[in-house]
All heavy atoms as a GROMACS GRO file, in nm:
protein
  643
    1MET      N    1  11.890  32.073  11.103
    1MET     CA    2  11.928  32.042  11.238
    1MET      C    3  12.080  32.024  11.241
    1MET      O    4  12.135  31.943  11.169
    1MET     CB    5  11.858  31.914  11.282
    1MET     CG    6  11.889  31.872  11.422
    1MET     SD    7  11.805  31.720  11.459
    1MET     CE    8  11.687  31.781  11.573
    2SER      N    9  12.147  32.099  11.318
    2SER     CA   10  12.292  32.090  11.323
    2SER      C   11  12.333  31.994  11.434
    2SER      O   12  12.271  31.987  11.538
    2SER     CB   13  12.353  32.228  11.348
    2SER     OG   14  12.317  32.274  11.476
    3GLU      N   15  12.439  31.922  11.404
    3GLU     CA   16  12.490  31.827  11.503
    3GLU      C   17  12.588  31.900  11.594
    3GLU      O   18  12.664  31.984  11.551
    3GLU     CB   19  12.562  31.712  11.433
    3GLU     CG   20  12.470  31.625  11.354
    3GLU     CD   21  12.545  31.508  11.293
    3GLU    OE1   22  12.651  31.472  11.345
    3GLU    OE2   23  12.495  31.454  11.195
    4HIS      N   24  12.583  31.862  11.717
    4HIS     CA   25  12.675  31.921  11.813
    4HIS      C   26  12.797  31.832  11.824
    4HIS      O   27  12.787  31.714  11.854
    4HIS     CB   28  12.606  31.934  11.949
    4HIS     CG   29  12.697  31.994  12.053
    4HIS    ND1   30  12.786  31.919  12.124
    4HIS    CD2   31  12.713  32.121  12.096
    4HIS    CE1   32  12.852  31.997  12.208
    4HIS    NE2   33  12.809  32.120  12.191
    5VAL      N   34  12.911  31.886  11.791
    5VAL     CA   35  13.036  31.812  11.800
    5VAL      C   36  13.101  31.848  11.932
    5VAL      O   37  13.128  31.965  11.958
    5VAL     CB   38  13.131  31.848  11.684
    5VAL    CG1   39  13.262  31.774  11.697
    5VAL    CG2   40  13.063  31.821  11.552
    6PRO      N   41  13.122  31.749  12.017
    6PRO     CA   42  13.184  31.782  12.146
    6PRO      C   43  13.326  31.829  12.125
    6PRO      O   44  13.401  31.776  12.044
    6PRO     CB   45  13.179  31.651  12.224
    6PRO     CG   46  13.162  31.545  12.122
    6PRO     CD   47  13.094  31.607  12.004
    7THR      N   48  13.362  31.928  12.196
    7THR     CA   49  13.499  31.981  12.186
    7THR      C   50  13.584  31.916  12.293
    7THR      O   51  13.537  31.882  12.401
    7THR     CB   52  13.500  32.134  12.205
    7THR    OG1   53  13.442  32.164  12.332
    7THR    CG2   54  13.419  32.201  12.096
    8ARG      N   55  13.708  31.899  12.257
    8ARG     CA   56  13.802  31.842  12.352
    8ARG      C   57  13.869  31.956  12.425
    8ARG      O   58  13.909  32.055  12.365
    8ARG     CB   59  13.906  31.757  12.281
    8ARG     CG   60  13.846  31.638  12.210
    8ARG     CD   61  13.953  31.551  12.153
    8ARG     NE   62  13.990  31.600  12.019
    8ARG     CZ   63  14.059  31.528  11.931
    8ARG    NH1   64  14.098  31.408  11.962
    8ARG    NH2   65  14.091  31.577  11.814
    9GLY      N   66  13.886  31.936  12.549
    9GLY     CA   67  13.952  32.039  12.628
    9GLY      C   68  14.102  32.023  12.621
    9GLY      O   69  14.154  31.918  12.587
   10GLY      N   70  14.173  32.126  12.644
   10GLY     CA   71  14.318  32.119  12.647
   10GLY      C   72  14.380  32.152  12.513
   10GLY      O   73  14.314  32.194  12.419
   11SER      N   74  14.506  32.133  12.507
   11SER     CA   75  14.582  32.167  12.389
   11SER      C   76  14.561  32.064  12.278
   11SER      O   77  14.543  31.946  12.304
   11SER     CB   78  14.731  32.172  12.424
   11SER     OG   79  14.808  32.191  12.309
   12ARG      N   80  14.565  32.110  12.154
   12ARG     CA   81  14.550  32.017  12.042
   12ARG      C   82  14.669  31.924  12.032
   12ARG      O   83  14.661  31.817  11.974
   12ARG     CB   84  14.529  32.093  11.912
   12ARG     CG   85  14.651  32.169  11.864
   12ARG     CD   86  14.620  32.242  11.734
   12ARG     NE   87  14.732  32.321  11.693
   12ARG     CZ   88  14.808  32.294  11.588
   12ARG    NH1   89  14.781  32.190  11.514
   12ARG    NH2   90  14.909  32.373  11.557
   13TYR      N   91  14.783  31.962  12.085
   13TYR     CA   92  14.903  31.879  12.078
   13TYR      C   93  14.889  31.754  12.164
   13TYR      O   94  14.961  31.656  12.145
   13TYR     CB   95  15.026  31.960  12.122
   13TYR     CG   96  15.051  32.077  12.030
   13TYR    CD1   97  15.026  32.207  12.071
   13TYR    CD2   98  15.098  32.055  11.901
   13TYR    CE1   99  15.048  32.313  11.986
   13TYR    CE2  100  15.120  32.161  11.814
   13TYR     CZ  101  15.095  32.290  11.858
   13TYR     OH  102  15.116  32.394  11.772
   14LEU      N  103  14.796  31.754  12.257
   14LEU     CA  104  14.773  31.635  12.338
   14LEU      C  105  14.710  31.523  12.256
   14LEU      O  106  14.726  31.406  12.287
   14LEU     CB  107  14.682  31.668  12.457
   14LEU     CG  108  14.740  31.760  12.564
   14LEU    CD1  109  14.633  31.794  12.667
   14LEU    CD2  110  14.857  31.691  12.633
   15TYR      N  111  14.634  31.558  12.151
   15TYR     CA  112  14.559  31.460  12.076
   15TYR      C  113  14.619  31.428  11.939
   15TYR      O  114  14.583  31.329  11.877
   15TYR     CB  115  14.415  31.508  12.057
   15TYR     CG  116  14.344  31.526  12.188
   15TYR    CD1  117  14.327  31.652  12.243
   15TYR    CD2  118  14.296  31.415  12.257
   15TYR    CE1  119  14.264  31.668  12.365
   15TYR    CE2  120  14.233  31.430  12.380
   15TYR     CZ  121  14.218  31.556  12.433
   15TYR     OH  122  14.156  31.572  12.553
   16GLU      N  123  14.710  31.510  11.889
   16GLU     CA  124  14.764  31.486  11.756
   16GLU      C  125  14.836  31.353  11.746
   16GLU      O  126  14.826  31.284  11.645
   16GLU     CB  127  14.858  31.600  11.715
   16GLU     CG  128  14.784  31.723  11.671
   16GLU     CD  129  14.879  31.831  11.622
   16GLU    OE1  130  15.002  31.809  11.624
   16GLU    OE2  131  14.830  31.937  11.582
   17GLY      N  132  14.908  31.314  11.847
   17GLY     CA  133  14.978  31.186  11.844
   17GLY      C  134  14.881  31.070  11.834
   17GLY      O  135  14.904  30.974  11.760
   18PHE      N  136  14.770  31.077  11.905
   18PHE     CA  137  14.670  30.971  11.900
   18PHE      C  138  14.602  30.967  11.764
   18PHE      O  139  14.575  30.860  11.710
   18PHE     CB  140  14.566  30.990  12.010
   18PHE     CG  141  14.623  30.973  12.147
   18PHE    CD1  142  14.632  31.082  12.233
   18PHE    CD2  143  14.667  30.850  12.192
   18PHE    CE1  144  14.685  31.067  12.360
   18PHE    CE2  145  14.720  30.834  12.319
   18PHE     CZ  146  14.729  30.944  12.403
   19ASP      N  147  14.574  31.084  11.708
   19ASP     CA  148  14.510  31.089  11.577
   19ASP      C  149  14.602  31.030  11.470
   19ASP      O  150  14.559  30.956  11.382
   19ASP     CB  151  14.473  31.233  11.540
   19ASP     CG  152  14.363  31.289  11.630
   19ASP    OD1  153  14.291  31.207  11.692
   19ASP    OD2  154  14.349  31.412  11.637
   20ALA      N  155  14.730  31.061  11.477
   20ALA     CA  156  14.826  31.008  11.379
   20ALA      C  157  14.840  30.857  11.395
   20ALA      O  158  14.847  30.784  11.296
   20ALA     CB  159  14.961  31.076  11.395
   21ALA      N  160  14.843  30.810  11.518
   21ALA     CA  161  14.855  30.666  11.541
   21ALA      C  162  14.731  30.593  11.489
   21ALA      O  163  14.741  30.487  11.427
   21ALA     CB  164  14.875  30.638  11.689
   22ALA      N  165  14.613  30.652  11.512
   22ALA     CA  166  14.490  30.590  11.464
   22ALA      C  167  14.489  30.586  11.311
   22ALA      O  168  14.446  30.487  11.250
   22ALA     CB  169  14.369  30.666  11.516
   23ALA      N  170  14.538  30.694  11.248
   23ALA     CA  171  14.543  30.696  11.102
   23ALA      C  172  14.639  30.590  11.048
   23ALA      O  173  14.610  30.524  10.948
   23ALA     CB  174  14.585  30.835  11.054
   24ARG      N  175  14.753  30.573  11.115
   24ARG     CA  176  14.848  30.469  11.073
   24ARG      C  177  14.788  30.330  11.089
   24ARG      O  178  14.807  30.243  11.003
   24ARG     CB  179  14.977  30.479  11.154
   24ARG     CG  180  15.078  30.570  11.087
   24ARG     CD  181  15.209  30.569  11.162
   24ARG     NE  182  15.205  30.692  11.243
   24ARG     CZ  183  15.249  30.705  11.365
   24ARG    NH1  184  15.304  30.603  11.426
   24ARG    NH2  185  15.238  30.818  11.430
   25ILE      N  186  14.718  30.310  11.197
   25ILE     CA  187  14.655  30.179  11.220
   25ILE      C  188  14.551  30.151  11.112
   25ILE      O  189  14.545  30.041  11.056
   25ILE     CB  190  14.593  30.172  11.361
   25ILE    CG1  191  14.703  30.169  11.466
   25ILE    CG2  192  14.501  30.050  11.375
   25ILE    CD1  193  14.654  30.186  11.608
   26GLU      N  194  14.468  30.251  11.080
   26GLU     CA  195  14.367  30.233  10.976
   26GLU      C  196  14.433  30.207  10.840
   26GLU      O  197  14.386  30.122  10.763
   26GLU     CB  198  14.278  30.358  10.968
   26GLU     CG  199  14.185  30.373  11.086
   26GLU     CD  200  14.107  30.503  11.082
   26GLU    OE1  201  14.111  30.573  10.979
   26GLU    OE2  202  14.042  30.534  11.182
   27ALA      N  203  14.540  30.278  10.811
   27ALA     CA  204  14.610  30.256  10.684
   27ALA      C  205  14.668  30.115  10.679
   27ALA      O  206  14.658  30.046  10.576
   27ALA     CB  207  14.721  30.360  10.666
   28ASN      N  208  14.726  30.069  10.789
   28ASN     CA  209  14.780  29.933  10.794
   28ASN      C  210  14.670  29.829  10.777
   28ASN      O  211  14.689  29.726  10.711
   28ASN     CB  212  14.855  29.909  10.925
   28ASN     CG  213  14.990  29.976  10.926
   28ASN    OD1  214  15.048  30.003  10.823
   28ASN    ND2  215  15.041  30.002  11.046
   29GLU      N  216  14.554  29.854  10.835
   29GLU     CA  217  14.442  29.762  10.821
   29GLU      C  218  14.394  29.755  10.676
   29GLU      O  219  14.364  29.648  10.624
   29GLU     CB  220  14.327  29.803  10.913
   29GLU     CG  221  14.355  29.777  11.060
   29GLU     CD  222  14.247  29.832  11.152
   29GLU    OE1  223  14.159  29.908  11.105
   29GLU    OE2  224  14.251  29.799  11.272
   30ARG      N  225  14.389  29.870  10.609
   30ARG     CA  226  14.349  29.872  10.468
   30ARG      C  227  14.449  29.796  10.382
   30ARG      O  228  14.412  29.719  10.293
   30ARG     CB  229  14.333  30.015  10.418
   30ARG     CG  230  14.208  30.084  10.469
   30ARG     CD  231  14.181  30.213  10.393
   30ARG     NE  232  14.291  30.307  10.400
   30ARG     CZ  233  14.303  30.405  10.489
   30ARG    NH1  234  14.211  30.420  10.582
   30ARG    NH2  235  14.407  30.487  10.487
   31VAL      N  236  14.578  29.819  10.408
   31VAL     CA  237  14.682  29.750  10.331
   31VAL      C  238  14.673  29.599  10.355
   31VAL      O  239  14.682  29.520  10.261
   31VAL     CB  240  14.822  29.803  10.368
   31VAL    CG1  241  14.932  29.715  10.313
   31VAL    CG2  242  14.838  29.946  10.319
   32THR      N  243  14.654  29.560  10.479
   32THR     CA  244  14.642  29.417  10.511
   32THR      C  245  14.522  29.356  10.442
   32THR      O  246  14.529  29.245  10.388
   32THR     CB  247  14.631  29.398  10.664
   32THR    OG1  248  14.746  29.456  10.726
   32THR    CG2  249  14.622  29.251  10.700
   33LYS      N  250  14.410  29.429  10.440
   33LYS     CA  251  14.290  29.379  10.373
   33LYS      C  252  14.317  29.360  10.224
   33LYS      O  253  14.279  29.258  10.166
   33LYS     CB  254  14.174  29.477  10.394
   33LYS     CG  255  14.046  29.434  10.330
   33LYS     CD  256  13.936  29.536  10.350
   33LYS     CE  257  13.812  29.496  10.274
   33LYS     NZ  258  13.710  29.601  10.273
   34LEU      N  259  14.382  29.456  10.161
   34LEU     CA  260  14.414  29.444  10.019
   34LEU      C  261  14.509  29.328   9.992
   34LEU      O  262  14.495  29.256   9.893
   34LEU     CB  263  14.476  29.576   9.968
   34LEU     CG  264  14.381  29.695   9.960
   34LEU    CD1  265  14.458  29.821   9.924
   34LEU    CD2  266  14.270  29.670   9.859
   35GLN      N  267  14.605  29.308  10.082
   35GLN     CA  268  14.698  29.197  10.065
   35GLN      C  269  14.626  29.063  10.074
   35GLN      O  270  14.654  28.971   9.997
   35GLN     CB  271  14.808  29.204  10.169
   35GLN     CG  272  14.908  29.316  10.144
   35GLN     CD  273  15.008  29.332  10.257
   35GLN    OE1  274  14.983  29.290  10.370
   35GLN    NE2  275  15.122  29.394  10.226
   36PHE      N  276  14.532  29.051  10.168
   36PHE     CA  277  14.458  28.926  10.181
   36PHE      C  278  14.368  28.903  10.060
   36PHE      O  279  14.354  28.790  10.013
   36PHE     CB  280  14.375  28.923  10.310
   36PHE     CG  281  14.452  28.875  10.428
   36PHE    CD1  282  14.486  28.961  10.530
   36PHE    CD2  283  14.490  28.743  10.439
   36PHE    CE1  284  14.558  28.918  10.641
   36PHE    CE2  285  14.562  28.697  10.548
   36PHE     CZ  286  14.596  28.785  10.649
   37GLU      N  287  14.307  29.009  10.006
   37GLU     CA  288  14.225  28.994   9.887
   37GLU      C  289  14.310  28.947   9.769
   37GLU      O  290  14.269  28.859   9.693
   37GLU     CB  291  14.155  29.126   9.854
   37GLU     CG  292  14.044  29.161   9.951
   37GLU     CD  293  13.987  29.300   9.927
   37GLU    OE1  294  14.036  29.373   9.837
   37GLU    OE2  295  13.891  29.337   9.998
   38ALA      N  296  14.428  29.005   9.753
   38ALA     CA  297  14.518  28.963   9.645
   38ALA      C  298  14.561  28.819   9.665
   38ALA      O  299  14.569  28.740   9.569
   38ALA     CB  300  14.639  29.055   9.639
   39LEU      N  301  14.588  28.781   9.789
   39LEU     CA  302  14.628  28.643   9.819
   39LEU      C  303  14.515  28.546   9.785
   39LEU      O  304  14.539  28.439   9.728
   39LEU     CB  305  14.667  28.632   9.966
   39LEU     CG  306  14.718  28.498  10.013
   39LEU    CD1  307  14.847  28.461   9.941
   39LEU    CD2  308  14.742  28.501  10.163
   40GLU      N  309  14.391  28.583   9.819
   40GLU     CA  310  14.277  28.497   9.787
   40GLU      C  311  14.261  28.481   9.637
   40GLU      O  312  14.230  28.372   9.589
   40GLU     CB  313  14.150  28.555   9.848
   40GLU     CG  314  14.142  28.540   9.998
   40GLU     CD  315  14.020  28.608  10.059
   40GLU    OE1  316  13.944  28.672   9.983
   40GLU    OE2  317  14.002  28.598  10.181
   41GLN      N  318  14.283  28.588   9.562
   41GLN     CA  319  14.275  28.578   9.416
   41GLN      C  320  14.381  28.485   9.361
   41GLN      O  321  14.354  28.401   9.274
   41GLN     CB  322  14.288  28.717   9.352
   41GLN     CG  323  14.169  28.806   9.375
   41GLN     CD  324  14.190  28.946   9.317
   41GLN    OE1  325  14.298  28.978   9.270
   41GLN    NE2  326  14.086  29.028   9.324
   42ARG      N  327  14.503  28.498   9.412
   42ARG     CA  328  14.612  28.410   9.367
   42ARG      C  329  14.583  28.265   9.402
   42ARG      O  330  14.607  28.174   9.321
   42ARG     CB  331  14.744  28.452   9.429
   42ARG     CG  332  14.808  28.566   9.354
   42ARG     CD  333  14.947  28.594   9.407
   42ARG     NE  334  14.938  28.726   9.471
   42ARG     CZ  335  15.000  28.762   9.581
   42ARG    NH1  336  15.079  28.680   9.642
   42ARG    NH2  337  14.984  28.882   9.631
   43LEU      N  338  14.531  28.242   9.522
   43LEU     CA  339  14.497  28.105   9.561
   43LEU      C  340  14.388  28.048   9.472
   43LEU      O  341  14.391  27.929   9.438
   43LEU     CB  342  14.454  28.100   9.708
   43LEU     CG  343  14.566  28.116   9.810
   43LEU    CD1  344  14.508  28.124   9.951
   43LEU    CD2  345  14.665  28.002   9.800
   44GLY      N  346  14.292  28.131   9.435
   44GLY     CA  347  14.187  28.087   9.343
   44GLY      C  348  14.244  28.046   9.208
   44GLY      O  349  14.204  27.943   9.152
   45ARG      N  350  14.338  28.124   9.157
   45ARG     CA  351  14.400  28.089   9.029
   45ARG      C  352  14.482  27.961   9.042
   45ARG      O  353  14.482  27.877   8.950
   45ARG     CB  354  14.487  28.205   8.980
   45ARG     CG  355  14.407  28.323   8.930
   45ARG     CD  356  14.493  28.420   8.852
   45ARG     NE  357  14.605  28.473   8.928
   45ARG     CZ  358  14.606  28.589   8.992
   45ARG    NH1  359  14.499  28.664   8.992
   45ARG    NH2  360  14.714  28.629   9.057
   46ILE      N  361  14.550  27.944   9.154
   46ILE     CA  362  14.628  27.822   9.175
   46ILE      C  363  14.536  27.700   9.182
   46ILE      O  364  14.565  27.595   9.125
   46ILE     CB  365  14.714  27.834   9.303
   46ILE    CG1  366  14.827  27.935   9.280
   46ILE    CG2  367  14.772  27.699   9.344
   46ILE    CD1  368  14.902  27.972   9.406
   47GLU      N  369  14.423  27.714   9.251
   47GLU     CA  370  14.328  27.602   9.260
   47GLU      C  371  14.274  27.566   9.123
   47GLU      O  372  14.260  27.447   9.091
   47GLU     CB  373  14.214  27.638   9.354
   47GLU     CG  374  14.254  27.639   9.500
   47GLU     CD  375  14.141  27.683   9.592
   47GLU    OE1  376  14.033  27.720   9.542
   47GLU    OE2  377  14.161  27.682   9.714
   48GLN      N  378  14.245  27.666   9.040
   48GLN     CA  379  14.197  27.637   8.904
   48GLN      C  380  14.304  27.565   8.824
   48GLN      O  381  14.274  27.470   8.749
   48GLN     CB  382  14.156  27.767   8.834
   48GLN     CG  383  14.031  27.829   8.888
   48GLN     CD  384  14.001  27.964   8.823
   48GLN    OE1  385  14.083  28.019   8.752
   48GLN    NE2  386  13.883  28.017   8.851
   49ALA      N  387  14.428  27.608   8.837
   49ALA     CA  388  14.537  27.542   8.765
   49ALA      C  389  14.553  27.398   8.811
   49ALA      O  390  14.577  27.308   8.728
   49ALA     CB  391  14.666  27.619   8.785
   50ILE      N  392  14.540  27.374   8.939
   50ILE     CA  393  14.551  27.236   8.992
   50ILE      C  394  14.438  27.150   8.938
   50ILE      O  395  14.458  27.034   8.902
   50ILE     CB  396  14.554  27.238   9.146
   50ILE    CG1  397  14.687  27.294   9.194
   50ILE    CG2  398  14.531  27.098   9.202
   50ILE    CD1  399  14.694  27.317   9.344
   51GLU      N  400  14.316  27.206   8.932
   51GLU     CA  401  14.203  27.129   8.879
   51GLU      C  402  14.226  27.093   8.732
   51GLU      O  403  14.199  26.980   8.690
   51GLU     CB  404  14.074  27.208   8.895
   51GLU     CG  405  14.025  27.216   9.038
   51GLU     CD  406  13.901  27.303   9.054
   51GLU    OE1  407  13.845  27.348   8.951
   51GLU    OE2  408  13.860  27.325   9.169
   52ARG      N  409  14.276  27.189   8.652
   52ARG     CA  410  14.305  27.159   8.512
   52ARG      C  411  14.413  27.052   8.500
   52ARG      O  412  14.403  26.961   8.417
   52ARG     CB  413  14.348  27.286   8.439
   52ARG     CG  414  14.235  27.384   8.415
   52ARG     CD  415  14.275  27.492   8.315
   52ARG     NE  416  14.397  27.562   8.353
   52ARG     CZ  417  14.402  27.676   8.420
   52ARG    NH1  418  14.291  27.735   8.458
   52ARG    NH2  419  14.518  27.733   8.449
   53LEU      N  420  14.516  27.062   8.583
   53LEU     CA  421  14.622  26.962   8.582
   53LEU      C  422  14.569  26.824   8.620
   53LEU      O  423  14.606  26.723   8.560
   53LEU     CB  424  14.734  27.004   8.678
   53LEU     CG  425  14.856  26.914   8.686
   53LEU    CD1  426  14.926  26.908   8.550
   53LEU    CD2  427  14.951  26.964   8.792
   54GLU      N  428  14.480  26.820   8.717
   54GLU     CA  429  14.422  26.693   8.760
   54GLU      C  430  14.341  26.630   8.647
   54GLU      O  431  14.349  26.509   8.623
   54GLU     CB  432  14.334  26.716   8.882
   54GLU     CG  433  14.277  26.588   8.941
   54GLU     CD  434  14.190  26.613   9.062
   54GLU    OE1  435  14.157  26.730   9.090
   54GLU    OE2  436  14.154  26.516   9.129
   55LYS      N  437  14.265  26.713   8.574
   55LYS     CA  438  14.188  26.661   8.461
   55LYS      C  439  14.280  26.604   8.354
   55LYS      O  440  14.254  26.497   8.298
   55LYS     CB  441  14.101  26.771   8.400
   55LYS     CG  442  13.983  26.809   8.487
   55LYS     CD  443  13.904  26.923   8.425
   55LYS     CE  444  13.794  26.969   8.518
   55LYS     NZ  445  13.721  27.085   8.462
   56ARG      N  446  14.390  26.674   8.326
   56ARG     CA  447  14.486  26.625   8.227
   56ARG      C  448  14.551  26.496   8.272
   56ARG      O  449  14.574  26.404   8.193
   56ARG     CB  450  14.594  26.730   8.201
   56ARG     CG  451  14.543  26.850   8.127
   56ARG     CD  452  14.652  26.952   8.110
   56ARG     NE  453  14.601  27.073   8.048
   56ARG     CZ  454  14.670  27.184   8.036
   56ARG    NH1  455  14.794  27.191   8.082
   56ARG    NH2  456  14.616  27.289   7.978
   57LEU      N  457  14.580  26.485   8.401
   57LEU     CA  458  14.640  26.363   8.454
   57LEU      C  459  14.546  26.245   8.439
   57LEU      O  460  14.588  26.137   8.395
   57LEU     CB  461  14.678  26.384   8.602
   57LEU     CG  462  14.737  26.264   8.673
   57LEU    CD1  463  14.872  26.227   8.612
   57LEU    CD2  464  14.752  26.293   8.820
   58TRP      N  465  14.419  26.263   8.473
   58TRP     CA  466  14.323  26.154   8.459
   58TRP      C  467  14.304  26.116   8.312
   58TRP      O  468  14.290  25.998   8.279
   58TRP     CB  469  14.189  26.189   8.523
   58TRP     CG  470  14.192  26.173   8.671
   58TRP    CD1  471  14.183  26.270   8.765
   58TRP    CD2  472  14.206  26.049   8.742
   58TRP    NE1  473  14.192  26.215   8.891
   58TRP    CE2  474  14.206  26.080   8.880
   58TRP    CE3  475  14.220  25.916   8.703
   58TRP    CZ2  476  14.218  25.982   8.977
   58TRP    CZ3  477  14.232  25.818   8.802
   58TRP    CH2  478  14.231  25.852   8.936
   59LEU      N  479  14.308  26.215   8.224
   59LEU     CA  480  14.298  26.185   8.082
   59LEU      C  481  14.416  26.100   8.037
   59LEU      O  482  14.399  26.004   7.960
   59LEU     CB  483  14.291  26.315   8.002
   59LEU     CG  484  14.268  26.302   7.852
   59LEU    CD1  485  14.136  26.234   7.822
   59LEU    CD2  486  14.274  26.439   7.787
   60ALA      N  487  14.534  26.132   8.084
   60ALA     CA  488  14.653  26.053   8.050
   60ALA      C  489  14.641  25.911   8.106
   60ALA      O  490  14.675  25.814   8.037
   60ALA     CB  491  14.778  26.121   8.105
   61VAL      N  492  14.593  25.898   8.229
   61VAL     CA  493  14.576  25.764   8.290
   61VAL      C  494  14.477  25.683   8.208
   61VAL      O  495  14.503  25.566   8.176
   61VAL     CB  496  14.531  25.776   8.437
   61VAL    CG1  497  14.484  25.642   8.490
   61VAL    CG2  498  14.642  25.833   8.522
   62TYR      N  499  14.364  25.743   8.172
   62TYR     CA  500  14.265  25.670   8.092
   62TYR      C  501  14.321  25.634   7.955
   62TYR      O  502  14.292  25.526   7.900
   62TYR     CB  503  14.137  25.752   8.076
   62TYR     CG  504  14.056  25.764   8.204
   62TYR    CD1  505  13.994  25.883   8.237
   62TYR    CD2  506  14.040  25.656   8.289
   62TYR    CE1  507  13.919  25.895   8.354
   62TYR    CE2  508  13.966  25.666   8.405
   62TYR     CZ  509  13.906  25.786   8.437
   62TYR     OH  510  13.831  25.797   8.551
   63GLY      N  511  14.403  25.722   7.899
   63GLY     CA  512  14.465  25.692   7.770
   63GLY      C  513  14.558  25.572   7.778
   63GLY      O  514  14.556  25.484   7.691
   64VAL      N  515  14.640  25.568   7.882
   64VAL     CA  516  14.733  25.455   7.900
   64VAL      C  517  14.655  25.326   7.921
   64VAL      O  518  14.687  25.222   7.861
   64VAL     CB  519  14.829  25.483   8.018
   64VAL    CG1  520  14.906  25.357   8.056
   64VAL    CG2  521  14.924  25.597   7.984
   65VAL      N  522  14.552  25.331   8.004
   65VAL     CA  523  14.470  25.211   8.028
   65VAL      C  524  14.403  25.167   7.899
   65VAL      O  525  14.397  25.047   7.868
   65VAL     CB  526  14.365  25.237   8.139
   65VAL    CG1  527  14.263  25.125   8.147
   65VAL    CG2  528  14.435  25.256   8.273
   66GLY      N  529  14.356  25.262   7.820
   66GLY     CA  530  14.294  25.228   7.692
   66GLY      C  531  14.390  25.161   7.596
   66GLY      O  532  14.356  25.063   7.527
   67VAL      N  533  14.513  25.211   7.590
   67VAL     CA  534  14.614  25.150   7.502
   67VAL      C  535  14.646  25.008   7.549
   67VAL      O  536  14.656  24.915   7.468
   67VAL     CB  537  14.742  25.237   7.498
   67VAL    CG1  538  14.857  25.162   7.434
   67VAL    CG2  539  14.715  25.368   7.426
   68ILE      N  540  14.662  24.990   7.679
   68ILE     CA  541  14.692  24.856   7.732
   68ILE      C  542  14.578  24.760   7.702
   68ILE      O  543  14.600  24.645   7.658
   68ILE     CB  544  14.721  24.863   7.884
   68ILE    CG1  545  14.853  24.936   7.908
   68ILE    CG2  546  14.725  24.724   7.945
   68ILE    CD1  547  14.882  24.967   8.052
   69LEU      N  548  14.454  24.804   7.722
   69LEU     CA  549  14.339  24.718   7.693
   69LEU      C  550  14.331  24.687   7.543
   69LEU      O  551  14.301  24.573   7.504
   69LEU     CB  552  14.210  24.783   7.740
   69LEU     CG  553  14.187  24.787   7.890
   69LEU    CD1  554  14.059  24.865   7.923
   69LEU    CD2  555  14.177  24.646   7.945
   70ALA      N  556  14.357  24.785   7.460
   70ALA     CA  557  14.352  24.762   7.315
   70ALA      C  558  14.458  24.661   7.274
   70ALA      O  559  14.432  24.573   7.190
   70ALA     CB  560  14.372  24.895   7.242
   71GLN      N  561  14.578  24.670   7.330
   71GLN     CA  562  14.684  24.573   7.298
   71GLN      C  563  14.645  24.434   7.346
   71GLN      O  564  14.671  24.333   7.278
   71GLN     CB  565  14.815  24.616   7.359
   71GLN     CG  566  14.879  24.734   7.290
   71GLN     CD  567  15.009  24.778   7.357
   71GLN    OE1  568  15.042  24.733   7.467
   71GLN    NE2  569  15.082  24.866   7.290
   72GLY      N  570  14.584  24.428   7.465
   72GLY     CA  571  14.540  24.298   7.517
   72GLY      C  572  14.434  24.236   7.430
   72GLY      O  573  14.439  24.115   7.400
   73ILE      N  574  14.338  24.315   7.387
   73ILE     CA  575  14.232  24.262   7.300
   73ILE      C  576  14.291  24.220   7.165
   73ILE      O  577  14.252  24.116   7.109
   73ILE     CB  578  14.121  24.368   7.284
   73ILE    CG1  579  14.047  24.385   7.417
   73ILE    CG2  580  14.023  24.330   7.173
   73ILE    CD1  581  13.947  24.499   7.419
   74ALA      N  582  14.383  24.300   7.113
   74ALA     CA  583  14.446  24.265   6.984
   74ALA      C  584  14.524  24.133   6.996
   74ALA      O  585  14.518  24.050   6.903
   74ALA     CB  586  14.537  24.378   6.940
   75SER      N  587  14.593  24.115   7.106
   75SER     CA  588  14.669  23.990   7.122
   75SER      C  589  14.575  23.872   7.139
   75SER      O  590  14.602  23.761   7.091
   75SER     CB  591  14.766  23.999   7.238
   75SER     OG  592  14.696  24.007   7.359
   76LEU      N  593  14.461  23.891   7.205
   76LEU     CA  594  14.363  23.783   7.219
   76LEU      C  595  14.301  23.748   7.084
   76LEU      O  596  14.272  23.632   7.056
   76LEU     CB  597  14.253  23.822   7.318
   76LEU     CG  598  14.292  23.822   7.466
   76LEU    CD1  599  14.176  23.872   7.551
   76LEU    CD2  600  14.331  23.682   7.510
   77MET      N  601  14.280  23.848   7.001
   77MET     CA  602  14.221  23.822   6.869
   77MET      C  603  14.321  23.747   6.780
   77MET      O  604  14.281  23.667   6.696
   77MET     CB  605  14.178  23.952   6.803
   77MET     CG  606  14.059  24.016   6.875
   77MET     SD  607  14.009  24.172   6.804
   77MET     CE  608  13.931  24.114   6.655
   78ASP      N  609  14.451  23.772   6.800
   78ASP     CA  610  14.553  23.701   6.721
   78ASP      C  611  14.562  23.555   6.764
   78ASP      O  612  14.584  23.466   6.683
   78ASP     CB  613  14.690  23.767   6.737
   78ASP     CG  614  14.699  23.900   6.665
   78ASP    OD1  615  14.616  23.924   6.575
   78ASP    OD2  616  14.787  23.981   6.701
   79ILE      N  617  14.544  23.528   6.893
   79ILE     CA  618  14.554  23.394   6.946
   79ILE      C  619  14.429  23.312   6.915
   79ILE      O  620  14.437  23.193   6.882
   79ILE     CB  621  14.577  23.397   7.099
   79ILE    CG1  622  14.713  23.460   7.130
   79ILE    CG2  623  14.568  23.259   7.159
   79ILE    CD1  624  14.738  23.482   7.277
   80ALA      N  625  14.314  23.374   6.924
   80ALA     CA  626  14.187  23.301   6.906
   80ALA      C  627  14.172  23.255   6.762
   80ALA      O  628  14.203  23.328   6.669
   80ALA     CB  629  14.070  23.392   6.943
   81PRO      N  630  14.126  23.132   6.747
   81PRO     CA  631  14.104  23.082   6.610
   81PRO      C  632  13.983  23.152   6.547
   81PRO      O  633  13.884  23.181   6.612
   81PRO     CB  634  14.077  22.932   6.628
   81PRO     CG  635  14.035  22.918   6.769
   81PRO     CD  636  14.096  23.031   6.845
   82THR      N  637  13.993  23.173   6.423
   82THR     CA  638  13.882  23.237   6.354
   82THR      C  639  13.799  23.142   6.275
   82THR      O  640  13.831  23.038   6.235
   82THR     CB  641  13.934  23.346   6.256
   82THR    OG1  642  14.032  23.290   6.172
   82THR    CG2  643  13.984  23.462   6.332
   0.00000   0.00000   0.00000
């Protein structure tokens, strides 16, 4: 079964400008889509880096608190009679 393609009347030069503009618009849309995908990937990597940094920061905080508590316990053991 063959499809019937409607023909446009008039000169082909009447439609070439519209076809070129539509092609440019489609190309710009594809480029924009690719740019947003790349941006989303970069944002994902940045979020992962921030999460790793946050884990390291909490580890450092817990380490400092642990050292302070250990010093406090050690000083209490020195003061307390045995």
